[in-house]
Residue frames relative to the residue before (quaternion, step in Angstrom):
aa qw qx qy qz dx dy dz
M 1.0000 0.0000 0.0000 0.0000 0.00 0.00 0.00
D 0.3086 -0.7608 0.5446 0.1715 3.59 -0.80 1.01
D 0.1406 -0.8188 0.5549 0.0444 3.57 -0.56 1.19
R 0.3067 0.7852 -0.4912 0.2195 3.57 1.19 0.43
K 0.1906 -0.7708 0.6013 0.0893 3.53 -1.14 0.80
R 0.4058 -0.6908 0.5454 0.2462 3.55 -1.11 0.71
V 0.0246 -0.8265 0.5591 -0.0610 3.56 -0.42 1.30
Y 0.3574 -0.7213 0.5564 0.2059 3.55 -0.94 0.95
A 0.0828 -0.8527 0.5157 0.0053 3.57 0.03 1.30
W 0.8151 0.2274 -0.0893 0.5253 3.57 0.68 -1.12
E 0.3015 -0.7738 0.5372 0.1476 3.54 -0.47 1.26
F 0.7151 -0.4836 0.2918 0.4120 3.57 -1.24 0.45
P 0.6611 0.5011 -0.3478 0.4369 3.69 0.78 -0.78
V 0.6277 0.5256 -0.3388 0.4637 3.60 1.08 -0.69
R 0.6861 0.4712 -0.2862 0.4747 3.58 0.90 -0.92
L 0.6334 0.5413 -0.3279 0.4452 3.59 0.99 -0.82
T 0.7067 0.4496 -0.2722 0.4736 3.59 0.76 -0.99
H 0.5831 0.5777 -0.3694 0.4357 3.58 1.11 -0.63
W 0.7419 0.4080 -0.2379 0.4760 3.59 0.76 -0.99
I 0.5732 0.5460 -0.3787 0.4796 3.58 1.16 -0.46
N 0.6541 0.5140 -0.3016 0.4658 3.56 0.98 -0.90
V 0.6172 0.5428 -0.3435 0.4543 3.59 1.02 -0.78
L 0.6830 0.4826 -0.2816 0.4705 3.56 0.85 -1.01
C 0.6713 0.5040 -0.2995 0.4535 3.58 0.91 -0.92
I 0.6401 0.5256 -0.3345 0.4496 3.60 0.95 -0.81
I 0.6424 0.5158 -0.3233 0.4656 3.59 0.98 -0.82
L 0.7033 0.4678 -0.2694 0.4626 3.57 0.79 -1.04
L 0.6721 0.4975 -0.3015 0.4581 3.58 0.91 -0.89
S 0.6553 0.5178 -0.3182 0.4486 3.59 0.99 -0.78
V 0.6826 0.4822 -0.2903 0.4660 3.58 0.87 -0.97
T 0.7154 0.4378 -0.2613 0.4778 3.58 0.78 -1.00
G 0.6365 0.5305 -0.3343 0.4490 3.60 1.04 -0.74
F 0.6424 0.5063 -0.3216 0.4771 3.56 1.00 -0.81
Y 0.6497 0.5119 -0.3231 0.4597 3.59 1.02 -0.78
I 0.6414 0.5289 -0.3307 0.4467 3.57 0.94 -0.87
G 0.7040 0.4566 -0.2604 0.4776 3.57 1.00 -0.82
N 0.8006 0.0363 0.0150 0.5979 3.57 1.12 -0.69
P 0.2167 -0.8271 0.5034 0.1250 3.63 0.26 1.23
F 0.0922 -0.8208 0.5636 0.0153 3.57 -0.71 1.10
I 0.6872 0.3413 -0.2750 0.5794 3.58 1.33 0.19
H 0.1258 -0.8131 0.5666 0.0459 3.59 -0.83 0.94
G 0.5121 -0.6511 0.4736 0.2992 3.52 -1.08 0.80
V 0.3170 -0.7561 0.5446 0.1768 3.56 -1.12 0.70
S 0.7660 0.2087 -0.1589 0.5869 3.58 1.28 0.03
S 0.6498 -0.5383 0.3784 0.3806 3.55 -1.29 0.31
T 0.6433 0.5220 -0.3264 0.4551 3.59 1.25 -0.29
G 0.4478 0.6997 -0.4501 0.3276 3.58 1.27 -0.04
Y 0.0809 -0.8069 0.5850 0.0052 3.56 -0.94 0.88
I 0.1343 0.8546 -0.4926 0.0944 3.53 1.10 0.79
M 0.6894 0.4639 -0.2913 0.4739 3.58 0.78 -0.99
G 0.6206 0.5536 -0.3419 0.4375 3.58 1.01 -0.75
W 0.6775 0.4796 -0.2818 0.4812 3.56 0.95 -0.93
M 0.6343 0.5336 -0.3302 0.4516 3.57 0.99 -0.80
R 0.6653 0.4879 -0.2944 0.4823 3.57 0.97 -0.86
F 0.6336 0.5344 -0.3283 0.4530 3.58 1.00 -0.82
I 0.6741 0.4803 -0.2913 0.4795 3.58 0.88 -0.95
H 0.6314 0.5389 -0.3274 0.4513 3.57 1.02 -0.81
F 0.6955 0.4755 -0.2817 0.4593 3.59 0.86 -0.94
V 0.6464 0.5061 -0.3232 0.4707 3.61 0.96 -0.83
S 0.6516 0.5071 -0.3072 0.4732 3.57 0.99 -0.84
A 0.6335 0.5385 -0.3277 0.4487 3.58 1.04 -0.77
Y 0.6664 0.4805 -0.3053 0.4815 3.59 0.92 -0.86
T 0.6357 0.5225 -0.3229 0.4675 3.59 1.02 -0.80
F 0.6435 0.5246 -0.3054 0.4663 3.55 1.00 -0.88
L 0.6330 0.5326 -0.3224 0.4601 3.57 1.01 -0.83
M 0.6739 0.4839 -0.2961 0.4733 3.59 0.88 -0.91
S 0.6273 0.5358 -0.3315 0.4578 3.58 1.03 -0.75
M 0.6491 0.5142 -0.3089 0.4678 3.56 1.01 -0.82
I 0.6390 0.5260 -0.3244 0.4580 3.57 0.99 -0.83
I 0.6567 0.5082 -0.3047 0.4666 3.58 0.96 -0.90
R 0.6764 0.4977 -0.2998 0.4527 3.59 0.90 -0.93
L 0.6597 0.4937 -0.3122 0.4728 3.60 0.96 -0.81
Y 0.6127 0.5296 -0.3401 0.4780 3.57 1.08 -0.69
W 0.6971 0.4753 -0.2751 0.4611 3.57 0.92 -0.91
A 0.5363 0.6102 -0.4031 0.4215 3.58 1.24 -0.29
F 0.7188 0.3863 -0.2359 0.5277 3.57 1.24 -0.40
M 0.7479 0.4017 -0.2013 0.4886 3.58 1.17 -0.56
G 0.6321 0.5802 -0.3252 0.3975 3.60 1.19 -0.43
N 0.7075 -0.4352 0.3291 0.4490 3.55 -1.28 -0.21
R 0.7557 -0.4154 0.2649 0.4315 3.55 -1.32 0.06
Y 0.6623 0.5180 -0.3101 0.4438 3.60 1.10 -0.58
A 0.6887 0.4322 -0.2701 0.5157 3.58 1.25 -0.38
S 0.4655 0.7323 -0.4086 0.2830 3.57 1.28 -0.27
W 0.5693 -0.6006 0.4537 0.3304 3.54 -1.18 0.66
K 0.5558 0.6405 -0.3862 0.3629 3.59 1.17 -0.48
V 0.6210 0.5531 -0.3563 0.4259 3.61 1.10 -0.58
W 0.6074 0.5725 -0.3597 0.4171 3.61 1.21 -0.30
F 0.7346 0.3661 -0.2063 0.5327 3.59 1.25 -0.31
P 0.1332 -0.8313 0.5373 0.0507 3.61 -0.02 1.28
F 0.1831 0.8343 -0.4955 0.1578 3.57 0.52 1.19
T 0.5952 0.5666 -0.3836 0.4214 3.62 1.14 -0.41
K 0.6623 -0.5174 0.3584 0.4064 3.58 -1.22 0.40
K 0.6572 0.5079 -0.3080 0.4640 3.57 0.96 -0.88
Q 0.6556 0.5119 -0.3112 0.4598 3.58 0.98 -0.85
R 0.6430 0.5136 -0.3277 0.4640 3.58 1.00 -0.76
T 0.6368 0.5156 -0.3212 0.4750 3.57 1.06 -0.76
D 0.6559 0.5025 -0.2981 0.4779 3.57 0.97 -0.91
F 0.6139 0.5571 -0.3399 0.4441 3.57 1.05 -0.78
M 0.6977 0.4599 -0.2777 0.4739 3.60 0.82 -0.95
D 0.6223 0.5354 -0.3428 0.4568 3.60 1.05 -0.72
A 0.6553 0.5032 -0.3090 0.4710 3.58 1.01 -0.81
V 0.6341 0.5242 -0.3291 0.4635 3.59 0.98 -0.81
K 0.6549 0.5090 -0.3099 0.4648 3.60 0.95 -0.88
F 0.6525 0.5204 -0.3210 0.4477 3.58 0.99 -0.81
Y 0.7068 0.4581 -0.2686 0.4674 3.59 0.88 -0.92
L 0.6713 0.4479 -0.2926 0.5130 3.59 1.22 -0.40
F 0.4558 -0.7142 0.4157 0.3307 3.58 1.36 0.19
I 0.4147 0.6771 -0.4869 0.3640 3.55 1.13 0.72
G 0.7713 0.2308 -0.1229 0.5802 3.56 1.06 -0.82
K 0.3944 -0.7384 0.5045 0.2113 3.57 -1.16 0.62
K 0.5976 0.5873 -0.3569 0.4129 3.59 1.25 -0.28
P 0.3854 -0.7225 0.5190 0.2451 3.63 -0.63 1.06
P 0.5051 -0.6629 0.4542 0.3149 3.63 -1.06 0.64
Y 0.1347 -0.8345 0.5311 0.0592 3.58 0.37 1.23
A 0.2126 0.7481 -0.6090 0.1559 3.56 -1.00 0.90
V 0.4936 -0.6380 0.4936 0.3251 3.57 -1.06 0.71
G 0.7724 0.2272 -0.1229 0.5803 3.55 0.98 -0.89
H 0.7871 -0.2144 0.1969 0.5438 3.55 -0.78 -1.03
T 0.4440 -0.6297 0.5571 0.3098 3.54 -1.17 0.60
A 0.6681 -0.4918 0.3591 0.4277 3.57 -1.26 0.27
L 0.6449 0.5144 -0.3167 0.4681 3.58 1.02 -0.79
A 0.6552 0.5041 -0.3099 0.4696 3.58 0.96 -0.86
G 0.6392 0.5418 -0.3298 0.4348 3.59 0.97 -0.83
L 0.6754 0.4725 -0.2900 0.4863 3.58 0.93 -0.89
T 0.6211 0.5430 -0.3362 0.4542 3.58 1.05 -0.76
Y 0.6713 0.4917 -0.2978 0.4680 3.58 0.94 -0.88
L 0.5904 0.5541 -0.3698 0.4556 3.59 1.10 -0.60
I 0.6560 0.4983 -0.3020 0.4797 3.58 0.95 -0.88
V 0.6551 0.5079 -0.3095 0.4659 3.57 0.98 -0.86
F 0.6342 0.5235 -0.3363 0.4590 3.58 0.99 -0.75
F 0.6255 0.5161 -0.3361 0.4791 3.59 1.07 -0.69
L 0.6177 0.5218 -0.3392 0.4807 3.58 1.08 -0.69
F 0.6297 0.5328 -0.3244 0.4630 3.58 0.99 -0.84
I 0.6725 0.4953 -0.2951 0.4639 3.57 0.89 -0.97
F 0.6392 0.5128 -0.3310 0.4679 3.59 0.99 -0.77
Q 0.6329 0.5311 -0.3317 0.4553 3.58 0.98 -0.80
I 0.6502 0.5133 -0.3116 0.4654 3.58 0.97 -0.83
I 0.6942 0.4707 -0.2809 0.4664 3.57 0.83 -1.00
S 0.6934 0.4667 -0.2891 0.4668 3.60 0.84 -0.93
G 0.6117 0.5477 -0.3489 0.4518 3.59 1.10 -0.65
F 0.6888 0.4504 -0.2758 0.4966 3.57 0.93 -0.88
A 0.5774 0.5630 -0.3817 0.4516 3.60 1.16 -0.49
L 0.6599 0.4845 -0.2987 0.4905 3.59 0.98 -0.84
Y 0.6625 0.5090 -0.3003 0.4602 3.57 1.01 -0.81
S 0.6316 0.5738 -0.3326 0.4014 3.59 1.08 -0.74
V 0.5129 0.6484 -0.4245 0.3691 3.61 1.21 -0.36
A 0.7533 0.3488 -0.1889 0.5246 3.59 1.05 -0.78
Q 0.6918 0.4168 -0.2644 0.5271 3.59 1.30 0.02
H 0.1771 -0.7799 0.5924 0.0970 3.55 -1.19 0.51
G 0.5330 0.6128 -0.4677 0.3489 3.54 -1.07 0.73
A 0.6504 -0.5490 0.3697 0.3727 3.53 -1.26 0.53
L 0.5999 0.5913 -0.3630 0.3985 3.59 1.04 -0.75
W 0.7056 0.4582 -0.2674 0.4697 3.57 0.85 -0.99
T 0.6005 0.5513 -0.3559 0.4570 3.57 1.15 -0.58
V 0.6758 0.4862 -0.2808 0.4775 3.56 0.96 -0.90
M 0.6726 0.5267 -0.2959 0.4275 3.57 0.94 -0.92
G 0.8036 -0.2280 0.1573 0.5269 3.60 1.05 -0.56
G 0.4886 0.6964 -0.4192 0.3170 3.57 1.22 -0.31
W 0.5762 0.6087 -0.3688 0.4018 3.56 1.16 -0.62
L 0.5806 0.6109 -0.3703 0.3906 3.60 1.16 -0.56
T 0.6021 0.5713 -0.3576 0.4280 3.60 1.15 -0.57
G 0.6464 0.4976 -0.3203 0.4816 3.56 1.25 -0.28
V 0.6488 0.5067 -0.3001 0.4819 3.56 1.34 -0.16
M 0.8073 0.0194 0.0173 0.5896 3.58 1.03 -0.79
Y 0.6381 -0.5375 0.3863 0.3933 3.55 -1.24 0.41
L 0.6223 -0.5727 0.3923 0.3618 3.53 -1.18 0.66
Q 0.6598 0.5051 -0.3138 0.4595 3.59 0.94 -0.81
T 0.6121 0.5359 -0.3421 0.4702 3.58 1.13 -0.64
I 0.6314 0.5261 -0.3203 0.4712 3.57 1.00 -0.84
R 0.6601 0.5054 -0.3037 0.4655 3.57 0.91 -0.95
L 0.6533 0.5148 -0.3148 0.4572 3.61 0.94 -0.86
L 0.6856 0.4769 -0.2811 0.4727 3.58 0.88 -0.95
H 0.5954 0.5648 -0.3467 0.4542 3.57 1.13 -0.68
H 0.6827 0.4667 -0.2753 0.4902 3.56 0.98 -0.86
L 0.6564 0.5130 -0.3192 0.4518 3.61 0.93 -0.84
A 0.6356 0.5253 -0.3238 0.4639 3.57 1.02 -0.78
M 0.5966 0.5585 -0.3593 0.4505 3.58 1.11 -0.66
Y 0.6734 0.4878 -0.2986 0.4684 3.60 0.92 -0.87
L 0.6237 0.5297 -0.3409 0.4629 3.59 1.05 -0.69
I 0.6504 0.5117 -0.3066 0.4703 3.57 1.01 -0.85
L 0.6519 0.5044 -0.3133 0.4716 3.59 0.98 -0.82
A 0.6234 0.5219 -0.3364 0.4753 3.60 1.06 -0.71
F 0.6355 0.5212 -0.3245 0.4682 3.57 1.01 -0.81
V 0.6265 0.5474 -0.3403 0.4383 3.59 0.95 -0.86
I 0.6568 0.5167 -0.3118 0.4521 3.59 0.90 -0.92
V 0.6862 0.4679 -0.2769 0.4832 3.58 0.88 -0.99
H 0.6204 0.5669 -0.3245 0.4341 3.58 1.03 -0.85
V 0.6817 0.4741 -0.2839 0.4795 3.59 0.87 -0.94
Y 0.6548 0.5207 -0.3141 0.4489 3.58 0.91 -0.91
L 0.6982 0.4619 -0.2806 0.4695 3.60 0.81 -0.97
G 0.5960 0.5711 -0.3577 0.4367 3.57 1.10 -0.68
W 0.6831 0.4639 -0.2727 0.4938 3.57 0.89 -0.96
Y 0.6519 0.5341 -0.3190 0.4335 3.59 0.93 -0.90
L 0.6958 0.4581 -0.2774 0.4786 3.59 0.88 -0.94
D 0.5917 0.5612 -0.3647 0.4493 3.58 1.10 -0.64
V 0.6726 0.4851 -0.2903 0.4775 3.58 0.98 -0.85
R 0.6972 0.4801 -0.2774 0.4545 3.59 0.93 -0.89
E 0.7711 0.3726 -0.1894 0.4803 3.58 0.85 -0.97
K 0.1950 -0.8200 0.5120 0.1655 3.58 1.23 -0.54
N 0.4558 0.6988 -0.4316 0.3429 3.55 0.90 0.96
G 0.5626 -0.6323 0.3835 0.3696 3.59 1.21 0.34
L 0.1744 0.8357 -0.5054 0.1259 3.57 1.14 0.61
M 0.7041 0.4633 -0.2808 0.4590 3.60 0.78 -0.98
G 0.6735 0.4913 -0.2987 0.4644 3.56 1.02 -0.75
S 0.5815 0.6212 -0.3720 0.3709 3.57 1.16 -0.56
I 0.6398 0.5286 -0.3406 0.4419 3.60 1.09 -0.56
F 0.6381 0.4728 -0.3244 0.5138 3.57 1.34 -0.13
G 0.8183 0.2502 -0.1105 0.5054 3.57 0.78 -1.02
G 0.5174 -0.6755 0.3958 0.3453 3.57 1.21 -0.33
Y 0.7073 0.4769 -0.2579 0.4536 3.58 1.18 -0.50
K 0.1292 -0.7485 0.6448 0.0855 3.52 -1.19 0.74
F 0.3154 -0.7262 0.5795 0.1933 3.55 -1.21 0.54
V 0.0067 0.8500 -0.5200 0.0836 3.54 -0.06 1.33
S 0.2993 -0.7314 0.5890 0.1692 3.51 -1.25 0.60
G 0.7631 -0.3697 0.2605 0.4616 3.55 -1.29 -0.16
K 0.5450 0.6314 -0.4007 0.3792 3.59 1.16 -0.48
E 0.6752 0.4953 -0.2980 0.4583 3.58 1.03 -0.79
W 0.6894 0.4853 -0.2838 0.4569 3.59 1.15 -0.55
E 0.4979 0.6843 -0.4236 0.3230 3.59 1.23 -0.31
């Protein structure tokens, strides 16, 4: 007998910001890599390739910033699965779930990390990724502030140029991009893997919001 229940895990703001972030990461990575190392060259004086790349990069950056603000706001206003509390596995149960998930991914344990929302390991991972996102935003605006003047740009990221060299900021900005892309690859792989193992509609839930969970997720 199948005792699975249809649970509304991911609310619309969570799904919306997730897919906005996906699009922004793709656009920012491609255009950012081009800005740092142009791989397409104009064939005439009317070519505006770098201009368009910078324009797309800046629009994507502002969109990404707004998406982050919405998601952080929803971490306090959304349901229990979107809550900021899942990012800090400090309770005894969360610590146990964290170790169980680590054992499963290291092929030491056979029990999948069942959870209606994020597992303790996933929550902590997303916290680290969010810090990477925030650093990318601040360092990006720090690089942009070199050609801009005003208190707004200083607050948005210009202050970082007073903490570290500009070339260091640029290097860390690029390295963080590669870390985020590595996370994306692992994130997609584990999503599909857990969907197959748990059979709870995990991959489909990021589109429709619903997961099909059994008693294992409620334990």
